[in-house]
N, C-alpha and C positions, 0 to 999 in steps of 0.2 A: 769211791771214787768220787761221787757226787760232794760228799763232804769237804773233799780237797779240791774240788772244780776251780774255784776263784783262785787258789795259789797256782795251780796248774796252769790257767790261762794268763795269769800275771806274770809268771817267770820269764817267757820269752819277751813279753811286752814290756818288762821293767823299766828299760831306760826311757821308754816313750810314756810310760804312766807317771813316772817321776817327773818329767820334764811337764807333762800336762797338770800334775798337782801343784807344781810350782808356780805354774802360769796361773792357775785358777786362783790360788791363794793370793796371787798379787793383783788380780783384775777385780776380784769379788768385792763389792763394797763391803766394808765392815761395820755392823750395825750393833749398837750398845744394847746392854740389858734394859729391860722397860724401867722405867720411874716408878716411884710410889712405893707405899707400904706392901710389904709381902705376906701380909695377913688382912683378914678382914671378915665381916659379915654380911652375907646375901640374904635378902628378905623376899618372900612372895609377892606379887602385885597385889594380892587381896589381903584384907585384914586377917591377922591370926591371932589364937588365943595366947595370951602372955605366959600361959602353963607349958606351953610348948618349949621344951630345951632344945637348943640348937644341936643338931647333927654337926660333928666334927669330919672335914677333909683335908688331908695333908698330902703334898706332892713332893718327890724327889727327882729330879731329874736332869738332863742336860740344858742345853739353851733355851728350848721352848718354855720349860718351867721357870727359866729365868726371866723370859719375856723377851728374848730377842726376837725381831721381826715384827712387834707392836710398840705402841708408845707407852702404853700403861700398864701397870701389874693388874688393873681391872680388866684388861683386854686379853691377858695371858691365859693359860689353858686351867690353872688352878682355879681362879675366879670365875671364870666362864663356866666350869664343870660344876662349881658350887651354885653358881645362878641357875642352871638348868636343873640341878637337883632340888633346889628351893622352889622353882616353879612346879615341878613334877610333884612332890611331895607336900607342897603347900606347909612348909615349915622354914625356919631360919637355918642356914647352913654357915657355920665357921669354917674358913678356910686358912691354911698356911703354905707358903711355897718355900722350898728349898732346892733352889736350882743354880747351877753354875755353867756359864758357858764354856765350851770346849771340853766338857768333864767326860771321863770314860767312867764306867762302874767303878773300877779301882781308885780313880780319883775321888769319886763322891764317898767313898767308904773312908778315906783318909781325910778328906777336908770338909765334907758335909755331915758325915756321921756323928761327929763330936758336937755339933750345933743342933742336934735333933733333941726335942723335949723328951723326959720321961714322963709320960702321960698317955693314958688311953686314947685312941682316935677310933671313930667309926669307921671311916674309908681311908686307905693310903694308896696312893698311886706311884708307882715307880715307872719312870719313863726314860729309857736310854737306847742305846744302839748306834746312833750315827757315828759318834767319836769312835767307838769300839771297832765300827766297820771300816772307818779310814785308817785306824791304826793297824788294821788287819789281825785282830786279835782272833786266835784259834777258838773253835766252838767249844773246847775243854776249858780253856781259860775264860772265856765269856761265862760259861755255866757256873764255874768255880767262883768267880767275882759275883755274879748275880745271886748264887745261892748264899753266899757271905753277906751281901746287903740284906737280903730277904731274912736272914737270921738276926741282923742287928735290929731291923724294923720289928719284927715278932718280940724281941726282947724289949725295946725301948717303947714302942707305941702300941703294942698289944691290939693290932686292929680286929674288928668284926669282920671286915672283908679287906684283902690285899688285891690290888688290880695291876697287873703287870701289862703294860702297853707294849703293843708291837713295835717292830723297827720300822721308821719310815721309809718309803719307797724310794731309795736312792736311785733306782733305774730310771727314774722320772723327773729328778730334779734338773731344771734348766741350767743351772750354773755349771753342771758337769759335762765336759765334752766326752765324746767316744773317743776311744773305747773305754776311758776310766770309768764313765757313767755305767756301762755294762758289767764291768767287773766290780766295782764297789755294789751294785746292785745285786749281783749273785753273792757277794759276801754278806750284804744286809739279810737278804733271804735266808742263808744258813744260820745267822744268829736270830733271827727272827723264829725260825723252827726250835732253836735251842731254848729260847724263852717260852715258848709255848709248851715245850716237853717240861721244863721244869715246874711251870705254872699247874700243869695237870697231876703233878706228883704231890703237890703241895695241899693241905686243906685250907678250906676259907679262902682260896686263891683262884682268880679268874683270869685269863689272858684275854686281851681285846686287841685285835689288829687294828692298824691304822688303814681305812679304806677311804683314800683320797687320791684324785687324779691330779697330780703335782704338774702334769702339762697344762691344766688350767692356771694361766698366769694369775687370775683374780685369787686363787687360793694360796699363791706365794708372794712373800715380801718382795721388796726391790731386788734384793741380792739373788733370788732365785734359789735360795738355800733353805730358808726358813717359812713356816707358815704365815700368812698375812691374817688380819683380824678375822677375815671371811673363813681362811683355812683353819684357824683356832676354833671359832664357832661349830664348824662342821665336827672337828675331832671330838670337841666337848659335847655335842649331841650323840655321838656314837658312843663315848664312854658313860653318858647318863642312861641311855638305853640300856646298855649291857649292866650297868649296876643296879637299874630299877629292876630289871628283870630277875637278877639273882636275888636282891633282897626280898622281892615278892614270892620267890620259890621257896627261899629258906627261912623267911619272917625272923633275920638275925637280931633286928633293931626293936628297941621296945616303944611303944607308941607314945610315951611321954618324954 
């Protein structure tokens, strides 16, 4: 019953929810993807030995990975995560972002998958869920799509650590009116649990939930739908702490 609760609630409210969805799309400011190169190198503030080879971080995701909500790619989640890790580990971190605004997981497999390099990465981040929630993907479909993307990542990128990010808290998004916000929040929670379950069944994979109070407008962009630079920095810190903890526990990476 809990699995189908969003659909059960949405059915009698469907005309109202559709009207709210159309109005929200019409009045919500459309923000572009961030400008700048989608790859780079982050260095720690202190001087480091030239012998230290960069760790590599690659992110695949929807609009936050594309940089929607911030001005430049340097402010977006992949570069911010790389900078956090560079500071924590005191070594250079190379980063690459493969994001697409409005993408579901299946969209990314079709459109972003062919762009992925065939080369080993240290850390790969997968960050989806908002668009699959608004598209009302079933938990079965979401798990299947996410599993397909994970297999593609494992084959092409061979990461030492795969990080699956939680679905953002749609029930707190200021841009969404009630009851649409509540229903989409329930859907996001279901997909979040699905992603957590998949990650727990995969080797060398961790699930990192997004812990953010989206009611704090300083953490949201002007559209009330995407993270602001402050929101991105908070998310990057949470991811970096989780990655650092897992790496220290398993010692996956070499020191050179």
